[in-house]
C-alpha positions as CSV (number, residue, x, y, z in Angstrom):
1,M,1.5,2.1,-13.9
2,L,0.3,3.0,-17.0
3,P,-0.7,-0.2,-19.3
4,E,-0.5,-0.4,-22.5
5,Q,1.5,3.0,-23.3
6,D,4.5,4.2,-24.9
7,D,7.2,6.7,-23.9
8,R,5.8,9.7,-25.0
9,S,2.2,8.9,-23.7
10,V,4.1,8.0,-20.4
11,Q,5.7,11.4,-20.3
12,R,2.3,13.2,-21.5
13,A,0.6,11.7,-18.5
14,A,3.4,12.5,-16.2
15,A,3.2,16.4,-16.7
16,R,-0.3,16.4,-16.8
17,L,-0.3,14.8,-13.3
18,R,2.6,16.9,-11.9
19,R,0.7,20.5,-13.1
20,A,-2.5,18.9,-11.0
21,V,-0.5,18.3,-8.1
22,E,1.0,21.7,-8.4
23,A,-2.5,22.9,-9.1
24,L,-3.5,22.1,-5.9
25,G,-2.1,24.5,-4.0
26,I,-1.8,22.9,-0.7
27,S,1.4,24.8,1.2
28,H,4.7,23.6,2.0
29,V,6.9,25.6,3.3
30,H,9.7,23.9,3.1
31,N,9.6,23.8,-0.5
32,P,11.1,26.6,-2.3
33,P,10.5,28.2,-4.2
34,K,6.8,27.3,-5.1
35,K,5.9,27.0,-1.8
36,V,3.3,24.3,-2.4
37,V,3.3,20.5,-2.3
38,T,5.0,19.0,-6.2
39,V,5.7,15.4,-7.5
40,S,8.7,14.1,-8.1
41,M,8.4,10.5,-10.6
42,G,10.5,8.2,-11.9
43,L,9.4,6.8,-15.7
44,A,10.5,3.3,-16.0
45,L,8.9,1.4,-18.8
46,Y,7.9,-2.6,-19.0
47,D,7.9,-4.3,-22.1
48,R,5.9,-7.2,-21.2
49,A,6.4,-8.7,-24.8
50,S,9.8,-9.1,-24.2
51,R,9.2,-10.8,-20.3
52,G,12.0,-8.8,-18.8
53,D,12.0,-8.7,-15.0
54,I,9.5,-6.4,-13.6
55,G,11.8,-5.9,-10.2
56,R,14.3,-4.2,-12.6
57,T,12.2,-2.3,-13.9
58,L,10.8,-1.0,-10.6
59,Y,13.8,-0.8,-9.2
60,S,14.9,1.8,-12.3
61,A,12.1,3.9,-11.2
62,S,13.0,3.9,-7.8
63,E,16.4,5.0,-8.9
64,L,15.1,7.4,-11.6
65,I,12.7,9.0,-8.6
66,I,16.1,10.0,-6.3
67,A,17.5,11.1,-9.5
68,A,14.9,13.6,-10.2
69,R,14.7,14.4,-6.3
70,K,18.7,15.7,-6.7
71,A,17.5,16.9,-10.0
72,G,15.6,19.7,-8.2
73,G,12.4,17.4,-7.6
74,D,9.0,18.9,-9.5
75,V,10.2,16.6,-12.1
76,A,10.1,13.5,-13.9
77,M,12.9,11.7,-14.8
78,A,12.9,9.0,-17.8
79,R,15.7,6.6,-17.8
80,N,17.8,8.6,-19.9
81,G,18.6,10.3,-17.0
82,R,16.8,14.0,-18.4
83,P,13.9,15.5,-17.2
84,S,10.6,14.9,-18.8
85,G,7.2,16.8,-19.6
C-alpha cells in the first residue's frame, strides 16, 4: 500500500523494493538462476476519488502476483499485464 502515489511512482518503488530484496543475498537454491530470494508483486491502483471497490483492487493485485510468478518471477506485474521495472 502506497498512499497518494501515481502509477509511475508505484512502479519505481516496486523496482527499488525488488532490487533491495535481491541485494540481501538470502540463499534460495530452488530459485534458478539467481539462487537468492527475489520478490514478485502485483501492482493495482485504487482511485479513492472514484470510490472504487477496494476488494476488486486487492483481487486484481493478487491476480497480478500470479501472473508475475507465471512470467518467471522477480517482477512487479502492472495492470496492463506487462512486467514493470
